[in-house]
N, C-alpha and C positions, 0 to 999 in steps of 0.2 A: 673448791676454791681454785681459782685461776692464778697461775704463778706470775710473777712480775715479768718474766721473760716473755711469756705468752702475750701479756698486756703491752708489750714493747716498752717497758719501764726500765729495762736493763739492756744496755747495749753490749756489744762483745767485750770491749775494754773493761767495763764494770764487772761483768761476769768473770772474766779472767782474774781481775784484781781481787774480787771477793773469794774466789777459789784459791788462789795462791796464798793470800793472807790467812786463810783458814787452816793451813797445814800446821799441825802441832805434833811433837813438841818443837820448840824453836831450834834446837840443835839439828833436828831432821830438816826443817825448813831451810836452815843454813846450808846443810849438805846438799840438798836439792838444788838450791840456788847456785852453788859452786859447780855442780855437775852440768847444769843447764849452760852456764857460761863456758865451761870447759869443752862441752860438745858442740858449741856454736848453735845451740837451740834457742838462745835468747840474745839476739844481736842488738836489738833496739832497746836500750836500757832505759828509755824514756817512757816506755809502756811495760805493763806487766807481761809476763811470759804467757804464751797461748796455753789454754787449759789442756789441749791434747799433748802438748810437749811435756807439761808437768806430769801428766798421768803416765806417759810412756816412760819417762826417767824414773818416777816413783816405783812403777811395776818392776823395773829392772833392779833397783836398790833393794826392794822388799823380797825379791826372789832369793836373795843371798842370806836372808834371815840374819840381817845385820842388827846388832844391838847399839843403841846410842845412849851413852850416859854422859850427860853434860852437868856438871855441878852448878854452872851458873844459869841453868834453864829456869826461866821465870814461871813455867807452868808447873813446876815441881812443888809438892808441899812437904819435901824433906826437911826444910828448915824448921817447921812447927815440931817435927818429931825430935829433932836435935834439942830444941829448947825444953822439951819436956822430960829429958833424961835426968835423973838425980845426980 
């Protein structure tokens, strides 16, 4: 199967956008977003950050074995667990 990138159906901006939007959980996505801005790795806010910048920031953050716990995270299924408690 040939990828969309090989078929030239995905340009660089779309590829960066899909990659950045795919980061989960949202709390981690938000943290990466803030780090990109703080380190001036995402200057043009009208475009998604470059994939290589996102990867480098992510690698640094994950090296420290950080734990992210955000109660408002939409990807969490903790709400369903709370409802089932007697």
